[in-house]
ZAMARGU-4260 file (C-alpha; in steps of 0.2 Angstrom, whole numbers, plus 5000, padded with zeros to 4 digits):
<rodrens>
0) 5000/5000/5000 | 5014/5012/5005 | 5023/5009/4988 | 5007/5013/4978 | 5004/5029/4988
5) 5022/5034/4984 | 5019/5030/4966 | 5003/5041/4965 | 5012/5055/4974 | 5026/5053/4962
10) 5014/5054/4947 | 5005/5069/4954 | 5022/5078/4957 | 5028/5074/4940 | 5012/5081/4932
15) 5013/5097/4942 | 5031/5100/4936 | 5026/5097/4918 | 5012/5109/4920 | 5023/5123/4928
20) 5036/5120/4915 | 5023/5122/4901 | 5016/5137/4909 | 5033/5144/4911 | 5037/5141/4892
25) 5020/5150/4887 | 5024/5165/4898 | 5042/5166/4891 | 5035/5164/4874 | 5023/5178/4876
30) 5036/5189/4884 | 5048/5186/4869 | 5034/5190/4857 | 5030/5206/4865 | 5048/5212/4862
35) 5050/5204/4845 | 5034/5211/4838 | 5038/5230/4841 | 5056/5227/4834 | 5048/5219/4819
40) 5036/5233/4817 | 5051/5245/4815 | 5051/5240/4797 | 5035/5229/4794 | 5019/5239/4794
45) 5006/5232/4806 | 4993/5222/4795 | 4979/5224/4808 | 4977/5230/4826 | 4967/5223/4841
50) 4954/5237/4840 | 4951/5233/4821 | 4947/5215/4826 | 4936/5220/4841 | 4926/5232/4831
55) 4923/5219/4817 | 4918/5206/4830 | 4907/5217/4841 | 4898/5227/4828 | 4902/5220/4811
60) 4911/5236/4806 | 4921/5235/4790 | 4940/5238/4790 | 4944/5252/4778 | 4962/5256/4778
65) 4977/5259/4766 | 4994/5261/4772 | 5003/5277/4767 | 5021/5281/4770 | 5023/5298/4780
70) 5029/5307/4764 | 5012/5302/4756 | 5002/5311/4770 | 4999/5329/4770 | 5012/5338/4782
75) 4997/5347/4790 | 4991/5330/4798 | 5006/5327/4809 | 5006/5346/4813 | 4988/5346/4818
80) 4990/5330/4828 | 5005/5337/4838 | 4995/5353/4841 | 4980/5344/4848 | 4987/5328/4856
85) 5005/5330/4861 | 5015/5347/4858 | 5030/5339/4866 | 5030/5324/4855 | 5048/5326/4848
90) 5055/5330/4865 | 5049/5317/4877 | 5053/5299/4879 | 5036/5293/4878 | 5028/5301/4893
95) 5025/5320/4895 | 5027/5322/4914 | 5020/5340/4914 | 5004/5335/4905 | 5002/5320/4918
100) 5005/5332/4932 | 4992/5344/4925 | 4979/5329/4923 | 4982/5324/4941 | 4980/5342/4947
105) 4964/5344/4938 | 4957/5327/4944 | 4961/5332/4962 | 4953/5349/4960 | 4937/5341/4953
110) 4939/5351/4937 | 4937/5343/4919 | 4948/5329/4917 | 4963/5332/4905 | 4970/5318/4894
115) 4988/5316/4896 | 4992/5301/4884 | 5006/5306/4872 | 5006/5301/4853 | 5018/5287/4858
120) 5006/5280/4871 | 4991/5281/4859 | 5001/5272/4846 | 5007/5258/4858 | 4988/5256/4864
125) 4981/5256/4846 | 4994/5244/4839 | 4996/5231/4853 | 4982/5233/4865 | 4963/5234/4867
130) 4952/5250/4870 | 4944/5247/4886 | 4953/5256/4901 | 4960/5246/4915 | 4975/5245/4926
135) 4981/5230/4916 | 4980/5239/4900 | 4988/5255/4907 | 5003/5244/4912 | 5004/5236/4895
140) 5003/5254/4888 | 5018/5259/4898 | 5028/5244/4893 | 5024/5245/4874 | 5027/5264/4874
145) 5045/5261/4882 | 5048/5248/4868 | 5043/5258/4853 | 5052/5273/4860 | 5067/5262/4862
150) 5067/5254/4845 | 5057/5266/4833 | 5061/5283/4828 | 5049/5298/4831 | 5046/5298/4812
155) 5041/5279/4813 | 5030/5282/4828 | 5020/5296/4819 | 5019/5286/4803 | 5012/5271/4812
160) 5000/5282/4822 | 4993/5291/4807 | 4990/5274/4798 | 4981/5264/4812 | 4971/5277/4822
165) 4953/5275/4822 | 4945/5289/4812 | 4927/5284/4810 | 4916/5268/4810 | 4928/5255/4802
170) 4939/5269/4795 | 4957/5268/4800 | 4972/5279/4795 | 4974/5295/4786 | 4971/5288/4768
175) 4955/5280/4772 | 4949/5295/4781 | 4954/5307/4768 | 4945/5297/4754 | 4929/5294/4765
180) 4927/5312/4771 | 4934/5323/4758 | 4936/5311/4742 | 4954/5315/4740 | 4971/5307/4744
185) 4979/5310/4762 | 4993/5319/4753 | 4981/5333/4747 | 4973/5337/4763 | 4972/5355/4767
190) 4976/5362/4785 | 4957/5364/4788 | 4953/5347/4782 | 4967/5339/4793 | 4962/5349/4808
195) 4944/5343/4806 | 4950/5325/4806 | 4961/5328/4821 | 4946/5336/4830 | 4937/5320/4828
200) 4951/5309/4836 | 4943/5309/4854 | 4927/5302/4848 | 4928/5296/4830 | 4912/5286/4831
205) 4902/5301/4835 | 4911/5315/4827 | 4911/5317/4808 | 4924/5328/4800 | 4915/5328/4783
210) 4899/5335/4792 | 4906/5343/4808 | 4896/5350/4822 | 4898/5368/4828 | 4909/5361/4842
215) 4920/5351/4830 | 4922/5367/4819 | 4927/5378/4833 | 4939/5365/4840 | 4946/5362/4822
220) 4949/5381/4820 | 4959/5381/4837 | 4969/5366/4831 | 4973/5374/4814 | 4979/5390/4823
225) 4991/5381/4835 | 4997/5370/4820 | 5001/5386/4810 | 5011/5393/4825 | 5020/5376/4826
230) 5024/5374/4808 | 5029/5358/4799 | 5035/5344/4810 | 5053/5339/4805 | 5060/5323/4810
235) 5079/5326/4805 | 5091/5323/4819 | 5095/5341/4822 | 5076/5345/4824 | 5073/5331/4836
240) 5089/5335/4846 | 5083/5353/4848 | 5066/5347/4854 | 5074/5335/4867 | 5085/5349/4873
245) 5070/5361/4875 | 5060/5348/4884 | 5074/5343/4896 | 5076/5362/4901 | 5057/5363/4904
250) 5057/5347/4914 | 5073/5352/4924 | 5064/5369/4929 | 5048/5359/4933 | 5056/5346/4944
255) 5066/5360/4953 | 5049/5368/4958 | 5044/5350/4964 | 5059/5348/4975 | 5067/5336/4962
260) 5051/5324/4961 | 5045/5318/4944 | 5027/5321/4950 | 5020/5330/4964 | 5007/5318/4971
</rodrens>
């Protein structure tokens, strides 16, 4: 009897070890894939995103998209995107700490909540993650933002961003949006048209750049004005280096006011 019990315990122990070995291999495989995929997407254009699949499964939405290299997209669109979404895009390393601080301050004071996600964070979320907010997704967003800021150039981040972002029901990317709303190529978008598309970013399923509401028109005018003051976004080494220097100086002054802390919380 004793020998049978020992054999049974041995079998159970062996099964448990095999299970944990298999589990470990799966976790390791997922971890390696999470690194290799962002590296691969430095050169390979993402064929589909999680959001596209989710919209297709949930609502039966079509997937309208056509990849355009950045030089095939109107320069007004990157400029308007930076003006509205992330004015320090070229200077930060994925996270705009001043914007995060402002969002925290507004939330604590009970004022309107300010969005603090950078274009890099939005790109990471759009390509690798799902839309529903949670702490797990936020953690994944931080992780993938770090990876794309490490392996991609700012130019590549902007190119991917403008090709995968949701711009309407089943409409993804600049070319599909330009064709759908203005019946023209993304390369030929005017500043006004680009600003209308960007004004719809926060709620693309309800805002229509082709038939904008009064609010969207006003917001687009503001974006266009800021975009005009910013000028064309340049991704050459000199421009990016200068932007990083400006951002570092601003951050040094801000942290000095915060007694050296990244965030005052």
